[in-house]
Structures are given as structure tokens and as C-alpha cells.
C-alpha positions in Angstrom: 50.0 64.9 -24.4 52.5 67.8 -24.7 55.3 67.7 -22.1 54.6 71.2 -20.9 50.9 70.5 -20.5 51.8 67.4 -18.5 54.1 69.4 -16.2 51.5 72.1 -15.7 48.8 69.5 -14.8 51.3 68.0 -12.3 51.5 71.5 -10.7 55.2 71.9 -11.5 54.7 75.6 -12.5 53.0 77.9 -14.9 53.2 77.2 -18.6 56.0 79.7 -19.0 57.9 78.3 -16.1 57.8 74.7 -17.1 58.9 75.6 -20.7 62.0 77.3 -19.1 62.6 74.2 -16.9 62.5 71.9 -20.0 64.9 74.2 -21.9 67.3 74.3 -18.9 67.5 70.5 -19.0 65.6 69.9 -15.7 63.3 67.4 -17.3 64.0 63.9 -18.6 61.7 61.4 -20.4 62.6 57.8 -20.1 66.0 58.7 -18.8 66.9 61.2 -21.6 67.0 65.0 -21.2 64.4 66.8 -23.3 64.9 70.3 -24.7 61.5 70.9 -26.4 58.5 71.7 -24.2 56.0 70.7 -27.0 57.4 67.2 -27.2 54.6 64.6 -27.2 54.6 62.0 -24.4 52.4 59.2 -23.2 51.4 60.4 -19.8 50.5 56.8 -18.7 53.6 54.9 -19.7 56.5 57.3 -20.2 58.8 57.9 -17.2 59.1 61.7 -16.6 61.4 63.2 -14.0 61.7 66.8 -12.9 64.9 67.8 -11.0 65.4 64.1 -10.4 61.9 63.6 -9.0 59.8 60.9 -10.7 56.3 62.2 -11.7 53.3 60.0 -11.8 50.4 61.3 -13.9 47.1 61.8 -12.0 44.0 61.3 -14.1 41.9 63.1 -11.4 42.7 66.1 -9.3 41.0 67.4 -6.1 41.2 70.8 -4.6 39.8 72.5 -1.5 39.0 76.1 -2.2 38.1 78.8 0.3 35.5 80.5 -1.8 35.6 84.3 -1.4 32.5 86.6 -1.7 31.8 87.9 -5.2 32.7 84.9 -7.3 30.3 82.5 -8.8 30.3 78.7 -8.5 30.7 77.9 -12.2 33.3 77.1 -14.8 32.4 80.0 -17.1 30.4 83.3 -16.6 30.2 86.4 -18.7 29.5 88.8 -15.9 31.6 87.7 -12.9 34.8 85.8 -11.9 34.3 82.1 -11.3 35.7 79.8 -8.7 37.6 77.8 -11.3 39.3 81.0 -12.5 40.9 81.3 -9.0 43.1 78.3 -9.9 45.0 80.5 -12.5 45.4 80.4 -16.3 47.5 77.3 -16.3 44.8 75.1 -14.6 43.5 72.0 -16.1 40.5 72.9 -18.3 38.3 70.0 -17.1 38.0 71.1 -13.5 34.5 72.1 -12.1 33.0 72.9 -8.7 31.2 70.1 -6.8 27.9 71.8 -6.1 27.6 75.5 -5.6 27.7 78.3 -3.1 25.8 81.5 -3.7 27.8 84.5 -5.0 27.6 86.3 -1.7 28.5 83.1 0.3 32.0 82.0 1.3 33.7 78.9 2.5 34.6 75.4 1.5 34.1 74.3 -2.1 35.5 71.1 -3.6 36.9 71.4 -7.2 37.7 68.4 -9.2 37.6 66.7 -12.6 36.2 63.5 -11.2 32.7 63.4 -12.5 31.8 60.0 -10.9 32.7 61.2 -7.4 31.0 64.5 -7.8 27.8 62.8 -9.0 27.8 60.5 -5.9 28.5 63.3 -3.4 25.7 65.4 -4.8 23.2 62.5 -5.0 20.1 63.2 -2.8 20.2 59.6 -1.8 23.6 60.0 -0.1 22.5 62.6 2.4 26.0 64.1 2.5 26.5 66.6 5.4 27.1 70.2 4.7 27.8 72.5 7.6 27.4 76.3 7.5 28.4 79.1 9.9 25.5 81.5 9.7 25.3 85.0 10.9 21.6 85.7 11.5 19.7 89.0 12.0 18.5 88.1 15.5 19.1 85.3 17.9 17.0 82.1 17.6 14.6 80.9 20.2 14.6 77.3 21.3 11.3 76.8 19.5 12.8 78.1 16.3 15.8 75.9 16.7 13.5 72.9 17.2 11.6 73.7 14.0 14.9 73.9 12.0 16.0 70.6 13.5 12.7 68.8 12.8 12.3 69.9 9.2 10.0 72.7 8.0 8.1 74.0 5.0 10.2 76.2 2.6 7.6 76.2 -0.2 8.5 72.8 -1.7 6.6 69.6 -2.1 8.3 68.1 1.0 9.6 69.5 4.3 13.3 69.9 4.6 15.1 66.9 6.2 15.9 67.3 9.9 19.0 69.6 10.4 21.5 69.9 13.2 21.7 73.3 14.8 24.2 74.6 17.4 24.5 78.1 18.8 27.8 80.0 18.5 28.7 83.4 19.9 26.6 86.5 19.4 24.3 86.1 16.3 26.2 83.1 14.9 24.7 79.6 14.5 25.9 76.5 12.8 23.6 74.4 10.7 24.2 71.0 9.2 21.9 69.9 6.4 21.9 66.8 4.2 20.3 68.4 1.1 21.2 70.9 -1.5 18.0 72.8 -2.2 18.2 76.2 -3.9 19.0 78.9 -1.3 18.1 76.3 1.4 19.7 77.9 4.4 18.3 81.4 3.6 14.9 79.9 3.0 15.0 77.9 6.2 15.8 81.0 8.3 13.1 83.0 6.5 10.6 80.3 7.5 11.3 81.1 11.2 11.1 84.9 10.5 14.8 85.5 10.5 17.4 86.6 7.9 20.8 85.4 6.9 23.4 88.2 7.0 26.4 86.1 6.2 26.9 82.4 5.1 30.1 80.4 5.2 30.4 76.7 4.6 32.8 75.1 7.0 32.4 71.4 6.3 31.4 69.3 3.3 31.2 65.5 3.5 34.3 64.5 5.5 36.2 67.7 4.6 36.7 70.6 7.0 37.7 74.0 5.7 41.5 74.4 6.2 42.0 77.3 8.6 45.2 78.2 6.9 43.4 79.0 3.6 42.5 82.6 3.2 39.5 83.5 1.0 40.5 82.9 -2.7 43.2 80.4 -1.7 43.2 76.6 -2.4 45.2 73.5 -1.9 45.3 70.0 -3.2 43.5 67.4 -1.1 45.7 64.9 0.8 45.6 61.3 -0.2 43.8 60.5 3.0 41.1 63.1 2.3 40.7 61.8 -1.2 40.2 58.2 0.0 37.7 59.3 2.7 35.7 61.1 0.1 35.7 58.1 -2.2 34.7 55.8 0.6 31.8 58.2 1.5 30.7 58.5 -2.1 30.9 54.7 -2.6 33.4 54.9 -5.5 35.0 51.7 -6.6 
């Protein structure tokens, strides 16, 4: 791997910035200063330091994104910006979103390059919780809440799995589901003669949307968050 690519993947800066850092003598490989950003290294065995800090290569990366409205949950799209593009031009090219949020939906989206974990978290057998803050057209009756909680017909072979519903302020409700059917929340509300005006995911698995993240912003998961996700997904 090229040294500048390694430094970018370690989030030490943009490609242009890390090249400047190398030329300024801020980077050593196996104890020796390196002057050429394109020098090849073994990311698994070579000892790289930046400003005296030892860097350990991470095979997998995990980001929490506050998805804004108007971007699509994809790695590439010819007609709209993607959630992956929000990471910037110097991002790793193997990152993808775990699941999807509709273009007009906002909130928590996990981005990673860990295919095994993503597969496990999205498996229907895992029943991973997903909680949404939903602004509805009109307030729900207790009967309608009960129907949502018990499972209802949204035009598929089986009823939806039981959901958890809590009422917020005004026309806001919170729904926790354990499936990922296409437009599921919108279809569930349609089934009780209501309509979704705004949809924001606030929780996914063991993650809660970081209140410090503005729409379009992201951060790396903490080691504790990563281990909780892996435990939930059943990763080795």
C-alpha cells in the first residue's frame, strides 16, 4: 500500500495534506524518516509513526452518519449525491451503507467496509431494532397504535412483526421495528389511514444518533460501540 493512502485511511488528513506531512518529515517508517508519499509499505507489519504517534492499520472502519434529506443510501448514483460521498474525496473506496434510508428520510446510518457485520445486522433472523421519529399527518388513536404494535397487513405475504410505539409531542410518534421492508414505516402508517410527513431514524441496533452530529456530519464509532455491534451481530 502507498504511504499516503495508508495515512488517508487512518484519517490523518486529505491526500494533499498527508503528502505535505510526509515531505515535511513528520512521518517515519520503521524508525526512519520518509520523504516520498508514494513509498510502498506493508500496512500490517511496518511500524508507521506520524508526529511521534504510532499508527496501527485498521482493516475495517465504522462511521455513524447523520443522513441529511436529499441524498441516497448508495455508493454510486448518477442523479443524486450519495451518503458515501459525504465522507469526502479521500475516503476509503470500499465503504458502503448498512441498509438504507429513503432519499427524503434523515437520521442514523451506519457506514462501514465490514461486509460480514453488515450482513449479520441486516439478516431478517436477527430482528435488529430500528427506531424512527415519525411526524404524522394526524394523531393516532389508541386503536391505531394497538394495530401497529400487534402487526398489520401492508400488502405482503405476512403481517409486519409487532412494533413498539410511543407518543411524543404534537404529531410526533416513535416506532421501533425489527424488519427492513421497503418503505415499511410509510406503509404501516398508510394501513391505519395516516401519512408520514417526516421520518428520522434515531436508533439502529445498539447505536443512538449522536446529538452532536448535524445533518451531513459523521464520526467514527468508538471501540465500545464497535464491540457492542459485533456482539449483537454475532461476529467472531
